[in-house]
C-alpha positions in Angstrom: -19.1 -11.7 -55.7 -16.4 -9.1 -56.1 -15.0 -8.0 -52.8 -15.8 -4.3 -53.4 -19.5 -4.9 -54.3 -21.7 -4.6 -51.3 -24.5 -7.2 -50.8 -27.8 -5.5 -51.2 -31.2 -7.0 -51.3 -34.0 -5.7 -53.6 -37.0 -4.9 -51.4 -39.3 -3.1 -53.9 -39.9 -3.0 -57.6 -42.4 -0.7 -59.3 -42.9 2.2 -61.6 -44.6 5.6 -62.1 -46.3 6.8 -65.2 -48.5 10.0 -65.6 -51.4 7.8 -66.7 -51.3 5.3 -63.8 -49.3 6.9 -61.1 -47.4 4.6 -58.7 -47.6 0.9 -59.4 -45.8 -1.4 -57.0 -45.0 -4.8 -58.5 -43.4 -6.3 -55.4 -42.4 -5.0 -51.9 -41.2 -6.2 -48.6 -41.0 -2.6 -47.3 -43.0 -1.4 -44.3 -46.3 0.4 -44.9 -44.8 3.9 -44.3 -42.5 3.5 -47.3 -45.4 2.7 -49.6 -47.4 5.6 -48.3 -44.4 7.8 -48.9 -44.0 6.5 -52.4 -47.7 7.4 -53.2 -47.0 10.9 -51.9 -44.0 11.2 -54.2 -46.1 9.9 -57.1 -48.6 12.7 -56.6 -45.8 15.4 -56.9 -44.3 13.7 -60.1 -47.5 14.8 -62.0 -46.6 18.5 -61.7 -43.9 21.2 -62.0 -41.7 19.5 -64.6 -39.5 21.9 -66.5 -37.9 20.6 -69.7 -38.8 17.3 -71.3 -41.9 15.5 -69.9 -41.3 12.5 -67.8 -42.9 9.5 -69.4 -42.0 6.7 -67.0 -39.8 6.0 -64.0 -38.9 2.4 -63.1 -37.9 1.8 -59.5 -36.0 -0.7 -57.5 -35.4 -0.2 -53.8 -32.3 -1.7 -52.4 -31.6 -2.6 -48.8 -28.2 -2.7 -47.2 -28.3 -5.2 -44.4 -25.0 -4.0 -42.9 -26.2 -0.4 -42.5 -30.0 -1.0 -42.3 -30.7 1.7 -45.0 -32.8 1.6 -48.1 -32.1 3.4 -51.4 -34.6 4.0 -54.1 -32.9 3.5 -57.5 -34.7 5.0 -60.6 -34.6 4.6 -64.3 -36.1 7.7 -65.8 -37.6 7.9 -69.3 -38.4 11.4 -70.7 -39.9 12.2 -74.0 -37.5 12.1 -76.9 -34.8 10.1 -75.0 -34.1 6.5 -74.3 -34.5 5.3 -70.7 -31.5 5.7 -68.4 -30.4 2.7 -66.5 -31.3 2.2 -62.8 -29.3 4.6 -60.6 -29.4 6.6 -57.4 -26.8 8.7 -55.9 -27.7 10.3 -52.5 -28.6 9.1 -49.1 -30.9 6.3 -48.0 -33.3 6.1 -45.1 -33.4 3.4 -42.4 -35.6 0.5 -43.1 -37.8 1.4 -40.1 -38.0 5.1 -41.0 -41.3 6.9 -40.7 -43.1 8.0 -43.9 -41.6 11.5 -43.9 -38.0 10.4 -43.4 -38.4 7.8 -46.2 -40.1 10.4 -48.5 -37.3 12.9 -48.2 -34.7 10.2 -49.1 -36.8 9.0 -52.1 -37.5 12.5 -53.3 -33.9 13.4 -53.2 -32.8 10.2 -55.1 -35.5 10.5 -57.7 -34.9 14.2 -58.3 -31.3 13.6 -59.0 -32.1 10.9 -61.6 -34.7 13.1 -63.2 -32.1 15.8 -63.5 -29.7 13.4 -65.2 -32.4 12.8 -67.8 -32.4 16.6 -68.5 -35.6 17.6 -66.8 -35.9 19.9 -63.8 -38.4 18.7 -61.2 -40.0 20.1 -59.1 -39.8 23.6 -60.4 -40.6 26.4 -58.0 -43.0 29.3 -58.5 -40.1 31.7 -58.8 -37.9 29.3 -60.9 -35.2 27.0 -59.8 -35.3 23.5 -58.3 -37.2 22.9 -55.1 -35.2 20.7 -52.6 -36.6 18.0 -50.3 -36.0 18.5 -46.6 -37.2 17.2 -43.3 -38.4 20.2 -41.2 -39.7 19.5 -37.7 -40.3 15.9 -38.7 -42.3 16.9 -41.9 -41.1 16.2 -45.4 -41.3 19.5 -47.4 -40.1 21.0 -50.6 -38.0 24.2 -50.1 -37.9 26.7 -53.0 -35.2 29.2 -53.6 -37.0 31.9 -51.6 -37.1 29.6 -48.5 -40.8 28.9 -48.7 -41.9 25.3 -48.0 -44.6 23.1 -49.3 -45.4 19.6 -47.8 -44.2 16.8 -50.1 -47.2 15.1 -51.7 -49.2 18.3 -52.1 -47.6 20.1 -55.0 -50.0 21.6 -57.6 -49.5 23.3 -60.9 -47.7 26.6 -60.8 -50.1 29.5 -60.1 
């Protein structure tokens, strides 16, 4: 192994499609992570702006030195070839609760979706919504400062 490559273990593989939602192929993650992934999958169905997301392949990577997990995504949008697995942002601790894990995963997936030239999730007044942890609850914050719990987004009104 190259000395600058960190040793990371794959702890989840799966995908999301509009037709089937979240499908986990393999996982050694605690139950709260899987519950968080299902909540994220719900929100992926709505509020896309730009090309429609056709598929997201996932691999969650665990860093045993820091104890954190990162969800890497390969996003396929209509009319484009799939991007390779990637994720640039922050991870959550392996023993995180569902809301902490969800904010990390939402942030990582949102950035990869944006790299595929689609904005998600799109707020009622335009612009990206951002994932945040507020009083221990994972929420989307829109540009007006309004919040919506992650996993509960619906179509724009």
